[in-house]
C-alpha positions as CSV (number, residue, x, y, z in Angstrom):
1,M,-120.8,54.5,1.6
2,E,-122.8,51.4,1.3
3,Y,-124.7,50.1,-1.7
4,G,-127.4,47.5,-1.9
5,R,-130.4,46.4,-4.0
6,I,-133.7,48.1,-3.5
7,V,-136.6,45.7,-3.3
8,T,-140.4,46.3,-3.0
9,F,-142.2,46.0,0.3
10,E,-143.9,42.9,-1.1
11,Q,-140.6,41.3,-2.0
12,A,-139.1,42.1,1.4
13,N,-142.2,40.8,3.2
14,E,-142.3,37.6,1.2
15,L,-138.5,36.8,1.5
16,Q,-137.7,38.1,5.0
17,G,-136.1,35.2,6.9
18,V,-136.2,32.7,3.9
19,F,-133.0,30.6,3.6
20,F,-131.4,30.6,0.2
21,D,-128.8,28.1,1.1
22,I,-128.1,25.9,4.1
23,D,-127.1,28.7,6.5
24,T,-127.9,32.0,4.8
25,F,-131.2,33.8,4.8
26,F,-132.6,37.1,3.5
27,N,-132.6,40.0,5.8
28,F,-133.8,43.4,4.5
29,V,-133.0,46.8,6.0
30,Q,-134.9,50.0,5.5
31,D,-133.1,53.2,4.6
32,I,-133.9,56.8,5.6
33,N,-136.6,56.9,2.9
34,E,-138.1,53.6,4.1
35,F,-136.9,51.7,1.0
36,Y,-136.1,48.1,1.6
37,F,-132.5,47.2,0.8
38,L,-130.8,43.8,0.3
39,F,-127.1,43.6,0.9
40,L,-125.2,40.6,-0.5
41,S,-121.6,39.6,-0.1
42,I,-119.7,38.2,-3.2
43,Q,-120.2,34.7,-1.7
44,D,-124.0,35.3,-1.3
45,E,-124.2,36.5,-4.9
46,N,-122.4,33.3,-6.0
47,D,-124.7,31.2,-4.0
48,L,-127.8,32.9,-5.4
49,I,-126.8,32.4,-9.1
50,Q,-128.1,28.8,-9.2
51,T,-131.3,29.4,-7.2
52,Q,-134.8,30.6,-7.9
53,Y,-133.8,34.0,-6.4
54,A,-131.1,34.8,-9.0
55,Y,-133.5,37.5,-10.4
56,L,-132.5,39.6,-7.4
57,L,-129.0,39.9,-8.8
58,E,-130.4,41.8,-11.8
59,I,-131.5,44.7,-9.5
60,P,-129.0,47.5,-9.8
61,L,-127.0,48.7,-6.8
62,S,-128.3,51.9,-5.1
63,L,-126.8,54.1,-2.4
64,Y,-128.1,53.2,1.1
65,V,-128.7,56.1,3.5
66,P,-129.2,54.8,7.0
67,P,-132.2,56.2,9.0
68,I,-131.5,58.9,11.6
69,N,-131.9,57.5,15.1
């Protein structure tokens, strides 16, 4: 099972492709219900703490269910 943070369409649209450090950018993935998920590694979380995007770390983790292809 995978867990990620659910963001709004507006957040995903605004932040998609934006770099939050020198070599890492936001990439959102839709689940089966078309919710936008953000997946972060521990290193990504550490890198976000000191940025304007730290508020994303306050979003609780939710279960990601991949879309059926």
